[in-house]
N, C-alpha and C positions, 0 to 999 in steps of 0.2 A: 485973136482969131476965134470965130463963132463956129459952133457945131450944132447940129440938130439933136435934140434929146428925144429918145423913143421910149416906148413901153416895151416890156418883154415880148408883147404880142406884135411889135413892129409898128405900132401907131405913133403918130407924131405927138410929142408932149412938150413942145416949146423949143427954145434955144438956150445955149449956155456959152458965155464968153470964157475962153481958156487963156491962161497966163502964158504969153509967148516965151517968157524965161524959163518955162517949165516944159511946154509942149511945142515950142517953135525953134529949137536949137539945130544947128547944122549937124549932119551925121558924122560921127567920129568912130570909125571901126577899131581904131587903136585902143580907145577908152573902153569900148564894149568888150574887146578881147581881153584886156587886163582884168576887168571886173568878173567876167565869166570865168576866167582861169582861177582867180582868187576864190570864187564861190565853190568851184569843184574841188580845189585843193582842201578847202576848210571842211568839206564833206568827209574827207578820208580820215579814218581812225589811225591811231599809232600802230605800226606794224610790230608784231610780237617777235622778239628775238629768240632764237634757240640757244641752248647752252652748248658752248664749244668745249674743246679739250681742256682749256684752262679753267673752265667754270665748274666741271664736275669734281666730286670728291672721290678719287679713286687712288689706289696705292701706286706709288712710282717704283716699287721694288722690282728688281729684275726676276723674271719667272724662273729661269734656270741657267744652265751653262751657256755660254756663247756658241760653242761648237759641240757637236757630237750628240745633241739631244734629239735630232730628227725632225725638229719643229723650227718655225721662224724665230728670229732672234728679237723677241718682243722684250720691252723694258718698261712698259707703262700700261696699266689697265684702263687709262683714260683714252687710249686710242680709239678712233671711230669704229673699227671693225669689231669691237667687243660689246657685248650687252651692258648697258649702263655707262658706256664711254660717251665722249663728246660728239656732237654733230659735226660732220665734215662740210665746210662751206655752207653753213646754215644761214638762215636769214638774220640780218642785223636789225636792231631797234632803229626805226626811222619815225620821226615825229613830223607830221604835216601841219604846220601851223604858220602859214605865211601872213605877212602883214600888208595892208594897203591903206593908203592915206584916206581919211574920211571925206576930204573934198573930192578925191578921185571916185569914191564910191557913190557920193551924191551926184557928181556929174554923170556918171555912168547910168544911174537910173533915169536922169532927165533926158539923156540922149536916147535911151531905149523908148521912153515915152514919146519923144518927139519923132522917132523913126516910125512908130506905128501910126502917129498922126499924119506924117508925110506920105506914107504908103496907102493912106485911106483905110487902114485896118483898125482904126480907133473907133469904138462905138460908145456912146454915152446914153445910159438908161436912167429912167426916173428913179427906180429902185428894183430890188430883186425879191420882193414879196410875192409869195404864192399862197393861195388859199389852202392847198393841200399838197403833200409831198408825193406827187404823181409823176413818175419819170416819163411816161408817154405824153402827158400834157406839156411837160417842159420841152421835150423834144420837138413837138409840133410848133411851140413858140419859137424855138430857136431857128427852125426852117423859116419862119415868117421874118424873123430878125435878120437872117442871112448869115448866121454864125454856125459853122460846123466844128471847127476846133477853135476853142477860146478859153482865155483866162478871165474870169470874172472877179473883179475886185470891188468889195463893198466897203461901207464905212468902218466904224469902230468894231461892229460885230456882223457876222454873216447871218442872213435869214436862215433859220433852222429848216424850213420847208424846202428851200432852194438847195441847201447843202445836202439834204437827204435825197432829193429827186435827181441830183446831178451825179451821184456817186457812181452809177452804172453806165454813165455816158462816156464814150471814148474821147479822150483829149479835151474834156471839159472839166476845168478845175476852178475852185473858188478860194479866195483869200481875203481876209481883212485888209484894210489899208495899211496897216503897220507891217504886214507881210510882203508887201510888194517888193519884188527884186528883179534884177536884170535877167537872169537865166530863165526864169519862168515866163517872163514877158516875151522874150525872144523865141521860146520853145513852143509858142502857140501862134496859130495864124492870125487870130483876132485878139485885141484887148478891149474888154468891155468894162467900163467904169460907171459906177452910180454917181449921182450928184454928190452924195456925201463923201465918196472916195476922192472925187476931184478936189473938193474943198480941203480934205484932210491932207492930200499930197501937196497941194499948193501952199498950205499952212506949214507943212513940214519943212519945206525948202525956204519959205519966207521967214520962218522962226529961226 
């Protein structure tokens, strides 16, 4: 499948043949759901647990007489109502570290790329090079390119001027090719790839 290659200013810069095994797969909502769920679960940190009644070091000696003292019949300083006592019904340690097969993760990325291509939201540009890190100039170029909200993926390294100029633009993010992931691709209206990014993504799956 062929796509038009553009410059950042929206001018034509030739054509590029995309590998249909990477950019031409059928949509699979089940695969995308599994990969996105896995990504969001991996983001979560381990939940800190509170010390409960059995975890604190307090005396278990009975305070006083069972009857006649005029107070409650306490028998342990580790009870939650005392200062220094254990937490009642506190949070437990929870570790969020799900697993997902590498083949499913790779298939999810290919399906996400194919979905953007099928929707007509995939844009291929020659490169992301800018003469200066000017946000206003980049914003004008994106209007010409027809991209308001987009994820820009470059080759091995992102152009420094582009990264600086895009920092203050809403829903405009940039990643190197190695950082391409399903969640970020689906979270933006457009996916903008450079020629170098296309080559690296196709080599990543073919390798």
